[in-house]
N, C-alpha and C positions, 0 to 999 in steps of 0.2 A: 586544557588550554585550547582556545579557538585559533588555530594556526592561520586559517584564511583571513580572519580579522586582523591578525598581526601583520600579515602581508599587506593588507589594505592600508593599515596605518603607516607602513614603511613607504608605500608607493604614492599615496594620495597627495603629498606635498609637491610631487614632481610632475603630476599629470592633471589634466583638466577633466576629471571624471569624478562623480560622486561616489560615496562609500558603496552603495548597492551595486552600481555599475561595475566597479572594480572587482567586487567580490564575485559577481556573476561570471566574470571572465576567467577566473582562476580555474585551472585544470589540474587533474592528476595525470602525470606523464605515463605513457604506456609501458615504460621499462624502468625498473628500480634505479639503474645507473644514470638515469636522466633526472634524478631527484624525486622529491616527494610531492612538490607542488610546482606549477609552472604558470607564469603570466605571459600571455601572448601580446606582443607589442604592435600588431598590425593596425589596430584601430587608432593608434596614436600617430600613425605616420602622416596623415593629412594635416592634423592639427599642429604637430611639432615640425612638419616639413623636413623630416629625416626618414631614411629607410629604417625599417623595423629592427634590423640587427644592430644598427648604430645606437638606436634608442635603448635597446636591451643592454648594450655595453656601457652606455652612459649611466643608466640606472644602477648597474652592478657596481660601478666605480664610486657612486655617490652615496649608496645606502650603507649605513653602519648599523649592525645589529648584534645582540648577544643571544637572541632567541634561536637563530638558526646556526647550524654548524658551519655552513658555507653557502654562498650564492654564486651561481655561474650563469653566464649568458651562452646559451646553445642556439646559435642561429638567431632567429627572431623571438626567441623565448628567454625569459628571465627565470631561471630554475633555482628552487630553494631546497636545501638539504637540511632536514631536522637533525638535532642531536638525538640519536637513536635511544640512548639510555634515558634521557629526560622525557622523550616522547613516550616510550614504553611505560615509564613510571606514571606519567600523567593519565594515560588511557587506562591502564590496568587498575590503578588505585581508584580512579573515578568509577569504573564499573563495579569493583568490589564494595566501594562505599555506598553507592546508590542501590545496588542489588536489583530487586524487582522493579525499582523505580527508574532504572536506566532505560533511556529511550522516551521518557515522558517529557513533554514540553507544554508551554502555555501559548503556543503560536496561534491557537484557535480561540483564545479567550474572547468572549462577547460575540462569537459568531455561531449561527445556528445552521445545521445541516439536516435536511429531511432525506431519509433514505427509504424508498419503497421497494419491497421485494416480497416474494411469496414465502409462506410458512408451510411446513410439512403438515399434512392432514392424515392422521392414522385411520380415518374412516374410509379413505380412498386407497386404491392400490399404489404401491411405491412407484414414483416417477422420478427418474434421475435428473430430469430437467428442472423440476421444482427443487430438488435437493441442491442442485448446482447454483440456482439463483439465491437460495437460502445461504449457502456457504460463502458466496461472493459478498452478498449484502452484509452478513454477519462480520466478515473479516474487515470490510471497510468501516463498519460501525465501530468496531473495537479500535481501529487505528485512529479514526477521527476523535474518539473519546479520549484516548491517551495523549492527543495533542491539544486537549483543552476545549474542544468544540462541544457545544450543546447539541446532542444528536437526538433527533426525533425519528424513531423507527415506525414505519407505517406498513401494515400488512395489506396485500391485495386480498381480494375476496376468496381466494382458494381455501384459506384456512378456516373461514367462518363456519360455525356449526359444530366444531369439535369441543370436547370437554376442556381443552386447554386454552380456549380462546375467548372466554367470557368477557374479559376486559377489552379485547379487540373488537368483539361484537358490539359492546356498548359504545365504544368510540365510533364505530362504523355507523350505528343507528343514529347517534347524535348528529354526525356529519350529514347523513342522509336527510335528516329533517331540515337542517340548515340549507343543504344544497337544493332541496326541493323548493324551498322558499326563494332561493336565489336564482334558480334556473331561468325563470321568466325574465329576470333582470339581465342574465347573460344573453338570452335570445334578443332582448331589446338592444343590448350593446352591439351585437352582431348586425342587427338591422340598421341601427343608427349610423354605423360605420359603412353601410352600403356593401357589405361583403356577404350577407346571407341572401342567397338566391334560390329560386325553385328550378329543379331539374328532374324531369320525368316523374313528377309527383312528390318528390322529396325535397327537403330544404338542405342546401349544402353551402359550404364555403369553397369556391373554385380556386384551386391551387395549381392549375395548369401552368401558370406563369413561372412557378417555382419547381417545375418538373415533378409534381406530385399529383396523384389522383385527388378528386374532390373529397373534402372532409364532410361526411354526412352528419347533420345535426338533428334533423327531425325525420322520422319515417313517414311514409305516405299516409298513415293513419294519425299522424300528429304525436306519436309517442316519442319519448326521449331516446337517444342513442347512447351507447357507452362513451362515445367521444364527448358528447355534451355534458354528461355526468362528470367525466374526468376533467374537463375544462372548468366546470363549476367547482369541483373539489380542490383543484390546485389554487384557484382564486381565493377560495375560503381559507386554505392553509397558509397562503401568503399573508392574509389579513390576521389570522390567528397566531401563527408562529413567527411571522416576519423573517422567514428563512433567508440566508445568504446564498444557499444553493439547494436545489431539489434534484435528487438523483433517483432515477428509475432503473432498477436492475431487472432486465427481462431477457428472454431469448431473442435471437436476431430476427426472427420472423415478425416480431412486434415493433421493430425499430422504426419502420416507416410510419406506423400508426402514431407513435409519439412525436416524430418529426412534424407530422400534420398538426398535432395538438399545439406544439410550440409555435409553429408558424401562425396558427389562428390567434394565439395569444398576442403575438407580435403585431399582427395586423389590427387587432383591436386597440393596441396602443400601450400594452403592458411592457414597459422597458425591462422588467425583471424576467421576461421570457428567456433572455439570454442566460439566465442563471439556472435554467432547467436543463438537465442532462439525461440522456438515455444511454445506458450501457447495454449494448446488444451482445449477448453471449453466443458463442458458437454452439453448434449442435453437439450434444454429448450422448453417448449410449454405451452399453456394455457389449463386449464381443460375443458373449453368450446370449442366447435367446431366453425368453420366458422369465426375465428378471423383473418384470413390471408387475409385481404382485404385492398384496398387502403384507404378506409374511416378512418381506424384506425390511419394512419399517420397524417391525417388532425385533427382528434380528439385530439391526443396527442400534436400536435403543438398549439392547441387553449386552451387546458386545462392543464396548467402548474402544478397544484396540482396533477392531475392524472398521468401526465408524470413523475414527480419527485418521486411519490410513486412507480411507476413501476421501475424506476432506482434503488431506494433503495432496492426493492424486488430482483432485479437481483444481486445486489452487496453483499447482506448479506449471500449468499450461497457460499460454497467452489466452486471455479471456475470449477473444474473438475467434480463436481456432476451433475447428471441429475436432472432437476427441473421441477415441474409442478406448474404453476402459477394459482392462483385463485383470481379473482378481489375482492371477499369479504374479503380475507385475506390481499391483497395488500392495500386496502383502510380502513382497520380496525384500531382500537385504542387499541390493546391488549398488546402492549409493545414490540413487536418484528418486528415492521415495521416503515416505514417512517412517516405516519401520527401520530403515537404515539410520536415519537421524535419531530415532528413539534409542536404538541399540548403541549408537555412539555415545549418547548422553548417559545412558545407564552404565555402560562399561567403564567410562572414565570416572563416573561418580562412585562406582564400586571400588576402583583403584584408589581414589583419593580418600575414601572412608576407611578402607582396610589396610592399604599398603604403604602409604607415604606418611612418614612422621618426621617432622623437622622443626628446628627452633632457629632463632636468629632472624636477621633482617635481609630482605631481598636486595640483590645488587643487579638492577635492571640493565646496567651497562654490559653485563655478561650475556645478555640475550643478543648475541652478535651475528647469528646466522641469518641469511636471507629468509629462510622459512619461518623463523621465529618473528622477524620484523614484519613480514607480510601478513602473518596472522594478527599481529598487534594492530596493523593498519586497518585490516578488515573489521576487526572488533570496533575500532574507532569510527568506522563508517556507518554504524548502526542508525544513528539519528538521520543521517543523509538518506539512507535507504528508505526509512519510513516516510520521510518527506517526499522523496521521488515516487514512492508507491502511491501516495495520496494524490500527488500532482497528476500522475498518469492514470489514476484509478485502476491500477494494475497489480493485484496481489501476487502475481507470479514473480515480480521483482523481489519481494521480501522472501518468498518461498525458495527461490533459487539462491538467494544470499545465504539462507540458513543451511542449505545443502553445501554451499561452498565452504562455510565456516566448519561444518562437520568434516568435510573432506580434508581441509587443511589441518584439522586436529588429528585426523587419522595418519596423515603423512608425518606429523610431528611425533607419533607414538614410538616407532622403533628407534630412529637415530637419536632421539632426545629423551628417551625413557629415563625417569628420575629415581626409580626405586633404590638403586645402589650407588647413586651419585655421591661422591665424597665431598665435593664443594658445596657446603651448606647454603651459602648465599646464592649460588646459582640454582640450587634445588628449590629454594623458596621462590625465586623469581619465576622459574618454570612452572612450579605448582600454582602460583598466582595467575600466570598466563592461562593455564588450563581452566582454572576456576572462572576466570573472566569470560573465556570462550563458551563455557557451559552456561554461564549466566545469560549471555547473548542468545544462545540457542533457546534457552527456556523462555526468555522474554519475547523472542520472535515467534515461537510456537504459540504462546499465549495470545498474541495479537491475531493469529490465524484461527483461534478458537480450539487449539489443540493443547493437551496437557503433556507432562513429561512422566516417564517411568523410572522408578528407582532400580528396577530390574526387569529384564525381558522374560515374560512368562513362557 
């Protein structure tokens, strides 16, 4: 059940706001005793010419519902309390029914996203910065695809030349041929718009007005610059793919370069320049020296556990932060890394397979503790977390969510252990709750490009 939509339906006949506006205002209170959802009445004050707390009280007195256990007005907020048993049943059964499909939506149908990021190249020495952009780009690609978007992955030139990149090379060469034919047209557009000028023997677009250095288009010998090629490339891709959004995943040192590209496109008159986004990643390095070597690429390809632990370590940090990686932390089991999550998943999976046998029907009303209900709520937030991750282009949101679910599951372990529970209906309810939590962990890890383990090696 979509409780936020239910709240909108209850409120919309009393307020002068549309469905989406009402839904966007709904909050999750910071404390469980304040309810499960809250609607702030501040924005209604001017229109209804009443103070917010009176509006909240009036709404409470007029709304009649069987969906929510109770509705209270707490100050200027209208707070909704769900029926915990019904809520738990809806969430848990939905997760178990949808399984690996839980978290998938069609919100991106008929929309195209281009994501450009570097690919690893085994002929070169291992570079963690290239690995980082690959990890971020891959995670965003997976999330967009699961939301129904048509995703076009575009590799930058770092990977070209390896035995794994023949299709990418072919695509690149085709685009190069097209771009070379169109580059003169781009130069003409820049000239016709009066923004291509000569400076110290080179042709540039002056961006001083926008607090940026000039974007160099042609060198002093008339040869093309990377900027000109990238401008031509994105124009071609807009025509070919008609993308709704183009995302470049690069390290932060390249961020200014792409801002120059976008500004030039805007000055030429391409309105879709606003749909081009540059994700500038913070600097990342290992605490140990001498790790930038070819052997590490081979090691990571052969040791999947270590590779996925490194992926998780990269993704759990805010993307713009500078990060120093330490293998002892990456491979630890302290609760803030991939191996901890993997161990939690494997341990619970082992318990469910070997230890818990039960028959009968679950009585979700018996999941009455705050720990149980908070775990249910977090499981139910999975779709919202994916949406927020995509909106913010911030994979760490999903990564930290997965850690939180695993930690809540760990707290659930001792006081609510079900092996010897005599109440069969409660045992089934708790068993299903654990299964649902594990399914969310699995689906979340899959979005990050990480698998799950049935046992820790």
